[in-house]
N, C-alpha and C positions, 0 to 999 in steps of 0.2 A: 614636215608638219603633219601631225596625225589628223585623220579624218574622223568625223562624228556624224551620226545620223541626223539629218535635218530635212525631212520630207513630209509632204502632206499625207495624212493617213488615208488608206484606201477606203472606198465607199463601203465595202462590206464589213469594215472594222468599226464603223460608226455605231453609236448607241441608238436605241429606239427613239429616244428624245431627239437626237440629232437628225435621224432619218425622217422623223415627223416634220422637222423644219424644212428639209429638202423637198418634201412633197408639196410645199406651198406653191401656188401658181406664180408665174413670173410677173403677172400684172397685179398691182395692189400695193398696200402699205402694210409693213410688218415690222415688229419689234421683238428682238430676242435678247433676253437679259440673263446674266449668269456671272458668277464669281470668276476670278482668275483661274485658268486651267480647265474650265468647263468646255472649251472647244468653240467659243464664239467665232473666233477668226477662222477656224476650220470649216464651220458651216457656211460662213460668208464666202470662202474661196470655192467650196464645192457648189454653192449656188451659182457662182460665176461660171463654172463649168457647164451648168445646165443650158447656157446660152450657145454652146458650141453647135454649129450647124443651123442656128436660127438666123434670121435676117437682121438682127440687132446685137450690138455689143454693149454691155453695161459699163458704167464708169465706177471704178472702185476707189473710194476715198479713205485715207487713213489719218490718224491724228498727227503723226510727226514723220520726219524723213527717215529715221532709223527703222521704224515700223514699216514704212513703205519699202525700204531696201530688203528687210527680212521677208516681207510678203512676196516681193518680186523673185526672191530666191526659191520660194516654195512653188510659185505658179506664175506663169506669164499672164499679164492682164493689163488693161488700160487703167493705169494707177497713178495717183498723185496724192499730195496731202490736201485735206479739205479746205484749209484756208488759202493755200496757194492757188488752188483751182478757182475758188470764189473770186479772189482778186484778179486773176487772169481773165475770167469770164466778164467781170464788170468792166475791166479796161478795154478788152476787145470790142465790147458793145459801145462804150461811150468815149473811148480815147481820153478819159479823164481819170484822175486818181480816186481811189475809194473814199467816200465821205466817212470820216471817223468822228467818234464822240470823245470828249475829254476822259482820260482814264481816271479811275479812282486811285487813291494813294497806294493801295495794295497792288492794283494792276500795273501802275507805273513802276513800282519796285520790281515786279515780276516780269516787266516788259511784255505785257499782254498786247495782242492786236485788238483793236476796238472799232470794228465797223459800226457806223450808225445805221442800224437795221431799219429804222423807220424811214429814213431817207432812201435807203437802198431798195426797200419794197416799192416806193413810188417810182424810182428809176426803172426797176425791172418790170413793173406793170406796163410801162410805156413801150417795152420791147417784147410784150407777150406774143408768142407765136413766131418770133423772128430769129430763133436760135434752134440749132439741131438739138433735140431732146434725147436724153439717154436714161435708161433705168439706173438708179443710183444704189450702190452697195456701200454702206458707210460703217467702218469699224471704229470703235470707241466713240460712238455717237453721243454719249452723255457729256462730252467735253465741248459740244457745240450748242449754242443757245437756241431757243425756239425761233428767234428772228432769222437765224440761218436758214432753217427749213421753210419758214414762211416766205422769205425772199425768193427762194427757188420756185416755190409754188406760184408766185406772181409771174415768173417767166414761163410757166406752163408745165414744169416737172410734176409728174404724178406718181411714179412708181418708186417707192423708197423701201429699202431693206436695211434696217439699222440694227446693229448689235452693240450692246453696252452694259455698263454696270455702274449704278449710282454711287457705289462705294469707292469707285476709282476716279471720281471727279478730282482733277488737279488744276482746273482753270477756274477763275472766279466767275466768268460769264459762261454758264453751262445750262444743262437741262436735267431736270429730275425725271424719274419714270413717268410721273403724272403729266409733266410738261410734254413729253414725247407722245404719250397716249392722246393728249388733247390735240396736238398739232397734226397727228396722223389720223385723228378721228377714230381711235380704237377704244373698245371697252377693255377692262382688266382681263376678261376671259379670252381676249384676242391676242394677248401677249404670251409668247412662248418662253418658258423658264427652263434653263439648264442647271442641274444641281449636282452633277457628278464631276469631281475634281480628278483630272488625269495627269496633272503636272507634278504636284508636290508629293512628298512623303507624308505619312500621317502626322509625325511630330512637327514638320514645317507648317502643314495646313492648320494644325491646332494653334501654333504660335500666331500665324497670320490672322486667325479668327479673333484674336485679342483686339485687333484694330477694326473689327467689323462694326460700323457705326449706323448703318441704315438698312432696315429690313425690306426696302423696296426691291432689292434683288434677293433671291432665295439664298439662305445660308447653305453652302454646299455640304454634301456628306463628307465626313472625314475619310480620306483614302486609307486603305489597309496597308499600303506599301510602307515598310519600315525604313528607318534611318540608322546608319552606323553611329552617327553623332546627333545629339539634340542641337537645336539652335543655340548658339553660344554668343555671349557678349564678351569680347576680348578687350581688355584695357592694355594699351601698349605704352612702353616707356618713351619711345621715339618713333617718328614717322618711318625712319629707316627700318626699325624692327618690324613695323607693320608691313612694309613692302617686302622685306625678306620672307616673312611668313607666307605671303601670297605667292611669292616666287617658288617657295618650297612646295606648296600645294600644286602649282602648275607642273613642277618637275616630277612629282610622284605619279602623275597621270597626264601625259602630254595630249591625250585625246579629249580632255575636259575643256569646255568653254567656261571661263571664269568671268563673271561680271563684277566689276568694282564700281559701286555707285556712290557718287559724291554730291555735295550740296551746291556747288557753284562752278563756273568756268575757271576761276582761279585755282580751285582745288583740282579740277580735272587736269589742267595744264601741269600743275605741280606733280601729280601722281604719274602722269605720262612721262615726264622728265626723269623722275626718280626710277621708274621701271627701266629706263634706258641706261641710267648711270650705275645702278647698284646691281651686283651680281652675287651669286652664291656658288658653293660647290655643288655641281649638278651631275645627274646621271643621264640626262637627255639634252637635246639641243635647246638653246635659249628660246623661250616661247615668243610667238608673235604677239605684239602689243598693238591693239587697234583702239581708235577713239573717234569721236565725232563732236564737232562744235556746232551750235546753232547758227554760227556765222558762215558755215559752209553751205554750199548748194546741195540739193538732193542727190545729184549725180556723183557727188564726192563722198558718199557714204561707202567707205572701203572696208567693210566688216564682213568677213566670210563666216557665216553661221554654220557652215558644214565642216569647219576645222577647229581644232583645239587652240587654246591661247587665252590671252587676257584682253578684256574689253573694258575700257574706262569711259563711263558716261555720267552725265548729270541725271538727276532723278527723272526729269521730264522726258528724257529721251528713251526711257526703258519701257514705256507703255506697250503692252501687247507682245513683248518678246520674253524669252526665257533663257536661262543659263543652267549649266550643270551645278555650279557652285556660285554662290553670291556672297560678296563682302559689302556690307552697307557701312560707309564711313559716316559716323554721326557728327563729327566735328564740322561746325559751320551750319548745320541745320537749325533754322530759326522758326519759332512759333510766331507767325505774323499776326499782330493785332490781338494776341491772346486766344486765337482760334485753335483750340486743341483738337477739335474734330478734323479740321483741315490737315493738321499734322498727322493725325491717325490715318487719314486717307492716303497721305504721301507714304507713310510707313507701310501701309497695306499694299500699295502698288510696288514699292521697292522690294519688300521681303518676299512677296508672292512670286517673284521672278525665279526663285530657286527651285530646281528639280530635286537635287540630292543632298546638298549641304548648304547651310545658311550660317553666316557669322556677321555680327555687328561689331564694329570696332570704334574705340574712342581713346583719346589721350588720357592716360592715368593722371597726369599733372593738371590738365584742364578739362575735366569731364563735362559733357553736355548735360547738366543736371535737369533742365526743363524737359528735354526729350527723354532722358533716362527715366524720369518720373512717369512716363506714359508706358513704359515697358512692363511686362509681367514680372511679378516678384516671385512667383512660384518656380522653384528650381527644377521642377518636373517639366516645365514648359520652356524655360530659358536658363541655361547654365551660365555661370560667370567664371572667367579665368583671366590670367594676366600673362603677358609675353614681354 
C-alpha cells in the first residue's frame, strides 16, 4: 500500500493571515471564517498546540466521526464530535436522556438530531459551576445552532474558538455568520477571514465557486496551481463501467487517495460491494477500499488518510477532509423541498474535497436532471464525456 503525505503544515509555512489567527490570546471568543482549503482546520489544530505546557487542555469538537478520525491522525488532542459530547455531558449531569423537539419533515428525512435547546439551557443553568470547564475549539461550527453555544454558556463555558463557513452548511439547524457573531458577542471587525485556497487546483476551485451561494464567507482567491484535466461530468452506461473507471484511476497511481462520494447509505453499501467484486487488468496491487457508515461508532473509523486507496462515503461524512481525486456520484441526490441553495451547498462541500482531479458521474440512462441543471454549462468550467 503506497504512502501519501498527510501531515499538519509546519508553523513557519503558514500564511500571514493564519499566523495572525494564532497570535490571538487563549482566553476569549473568536470566529474564523473561510472557504474550503483555506486552512481553517489547520489553524484550529495549531491553536490547540499553543496549550502545550499550559495548565489546561482544550476540548476539540468536530462535525462528524470521519473528520474526528482525520484530525486525530494529524495531531493528538482531546477530541470528539460536537453532538456526541453534548449528549454525553447532559447525560453525565442528569442521568436522563436529552430533551428533544419534534423534527421537521426535512430533518426527519435526513435523520437530524434535535435537542430542545430551550429546555437544555434551563437544565444546564441549574448545573452552572458544577462541571470541569475547558476551552472549546470547534471545527465546522456553522453546522451547530446558536442554542448549542448558548446552552454551554449556561454551564459556564466562556472561551470559544470557532472555525466555519456559512457556504458549507449541510444541517437544517445551523448558525449563520451573524448568528455566531451575536452569540459570541463579536462585531464584524472581530471576525478573522481566510481567503487563500491551498487545496484545489485553479480549475477545480473555479468550478466549486459556481455553487458559492452566500457572501458571509469571503470568496477565496483562485489558486494558480493548474490541473491536467478540467472537472468532468461522466455519463456511464452501467454502474460496473463506473466502478471500473475508478479502479483504473487507482491503479495508475496507487499513492492517490480517491474519494467516492454518494448520496445514501444504500449507495455506499452498493459501491463498497462492487469494488470488492469487480476487478480489472492491473499493474499494481488491488487498492484498499475503506468506508464508514453513520451507524458505526467513532472508534470504528478505519480510514488511513496517509495511504493511497479508495474511500467510499456519504456526502455528510466528507466535511473537512480532502482527497487527491474525487468522484461525486450524482445518482440518488435529491433536492429536498425544492431548496436548490441547499443542494448547491452540498455540491460545494462534495466537490471542494478534490485536490488534483474532480469527476461527477451519473447514469446515462437515468440522468439526475434536477441536479444536472445546477451544474455549469460552460465547457471551459465543466467538460462532459461518456464511458
